[in-house]
N, C-alpha and C positions, 0 to 999 in steps of 0.2 A: 504494500500500500504506500510505502514511503516513496517508491519510484514514481507512482502516479501523482502523488502530491508534489514532488520535486519538479516533474514535467508540467505542472499546472500552477506555477508561481507560488509553491509551498502552500497551496490551499487544499483543504480536505474536501475532495469531491464526494467520496463515500465516507460516512461516519457511522460506525457501529455503535449503537446505543447500549447494547447489553453484550459486551464482548466475552463474558464468562458465565458459566452456569453449569448445572448438572441436571441430568434427566433420570428419572426412575424408569423401570421397565414399562413399556407401553404408554409412555408419557409423550406429550407434544410440547414443544417450545418454539416460539417464533423468534426470529432474529430481526430486530428493529434496526433499520438502516435509514439514515438521512442521505438523500441524493441531491447534491447542490452543484449542478453543472455550471461552468463558467462560460462555455462556448457552445455553439451549435455543432456538436460532433458527438461521436459515440465514445463511451467510456466503458472500461471493464477491468475487474480485478478478480484474482483467484483468492478465495477465502478458505483457509484450512480449518476443517472441523476436526479437532483432536478427539480420538476415541481411545479410552484406556481400560475398559472393563469387559471386554469380550475375549473369547478364546483366540489364541494366536499371539503373534508378537505384539507387545504392548509397550508404550502407546504407539498408535499409528494415526494417520489422518486421512480424511476424505476431502477432496477439493470441491468447493462450491463456487461457481462462477457468477459474479454479480455483474449485470450489464445495465447500462442506462444510456439514453440519447438526449442530449441537450438541444434546445431550439431557442430561437430568438422570439421574445414575446410579441414583437411587431409583425411577425410572420406566422400567424396562427394557421394559415393554410398549409404551412410546411411542418406543422406539429406532427410528430410520429404517432402512429396508431398505438394505443395501449394494448399490450398483450397480457391477458390474464392467464396465470398458471393454474390457479386453484380457485374454486368457487367459494370456499369456506374461510378465506382469509379475513381477518378483522379489518374494518374500514379505518379504524383509528385505535390508538392505545388509550385505555382508560384505567384509572386507579379504582379498584373495588376493595372496600374494607372487608375484614374478616366476617362481619355480620351480614354483608350483602353481596 
């Protein structure tokens, strides 16, 4: 990610909001990412997901590719089409207390 930042005026294009965490078996966790493009171009990074509790050599990692396309707000007609990966992703992050 440092190379991407260096190539973009030391600006964080992708910012991982929850870079660490653990999962219980059969659990789901979302990775929250801020995407802030500076220019009308494509950006991508490989995000390593470290896995340390399964059989085999430990720890190892799985690569997740994050991609995004920036566009100029004055050129809405050139705005890239949104590609939805999954239908059940949350629209936004919200804090819910233990009671609710």
